[in-house]
N, C-alpha and C positions, 0 to 999 in steps of 0.2 A: 726459609732460612738460608740467605744469601751468605756466602763466606768471602773473606778476603781472597783476590783474585787467581792465587797460585795453589790454593787449596780445593779448588773444585773437583767434582766428581764426575757427576752428570747432567746434564742439562734436563730440566723437566718442561712441560707444559705449561707451571706455572710461574717458572723463573729459569733465569739461564742457567743458575749453578743449584747443585745440591750438596749440604755437607754431610760429613761421615757422622756426625753427631745426630743429625735428621733422619738418617739411613737408620742407624742403630736403635734410635728412639721408636721410629716406626715399627721396626722387628720385633723390639722388645715387645710392644702392644700385641702383636700379632701371637707372638708367643705365650704370653701370658692368657689371652683371650681362648689359645688352644690347649691350653694347662700344660705346655710343654716345661722341662726344668729351667730353673732361673740361669745355670750355668751356661747354656745355650745362647751364643751370641750368633752374629752374622758374621762374623771372621769363622766360626764354625763350617760355615759353609765353604768357605776356601781349604780347609782340611778335608772335607769331604768332596770335594772336585780332586784333588789332588789322589785321594784314595783311589776313587772310583776310577782317574785314568790307570793309575798303576794296576788295578784288578783287572781292569779290561785289555790288560796287555801293550798299553803304550810304552814307547820306548822311555825309559828315566829321563835320558837328556831331554827329549821334546816335554816332557812334564817339569822339569825344571826350567826351562827356557818358557812354558807357558805362563809360570809364576812370577817367573823375572827373579829366580835366586842364581846368585853368582856360584853356590857350591852345592853340589848334591848332597853334602852333609845337612844342609838346612831345607832340601826338600824331604829329607827322610823323616826329619823331625815332625813336618807336617802329614805323614802317611801313618794311618792305622790301618793296617789290613787285618779283613776278618782271620781266625784262624783256620777256617775253610781253605781260605786260599793260601798260608802258608804251610798248610799239612798239602795242597795239592803242589806246591810249587816243590816243597821238600820231596813228595814223591816222584816227581818227574825227574828230579836230579839223581836220586839214588837209583830208579830205574835203568836211566840212560848209564850212571857208572857201573851197577852191576852188570848190566847187556854187553857194554865196553869189555867189562873184567873177564866176562866167560865168553867172548866172542860172538855174540849174538849181533842181530839187526837191531835197530832202536824200537821195532815192536816187540821184540822178544822171542822174534822167530830165526832157526839157525840158516847160516849163510848157505 
């Protein structure tokens, strides 16, 4: 499906431009064949991309720039980190704070 000149996403082998609607439609076809939840959309992949970058330790500013957000708060809305990641992050921060308060090295050993 061709779109007006400014709304083109990617060229394809069958036409010079591909519409967002066509991509969404094809994604929905695959989703339905695979029996995935109806609320899963192509846009969900964008959220997954942001979440995986954050969980893999990429700098939040880098992630924000990757997805073209002007504000970190917008990127934060896209991020749905796992409870395991939240627990590990909190544990690291608490361990570091406790070690500093006790005068220990970062690994918990005495200086």
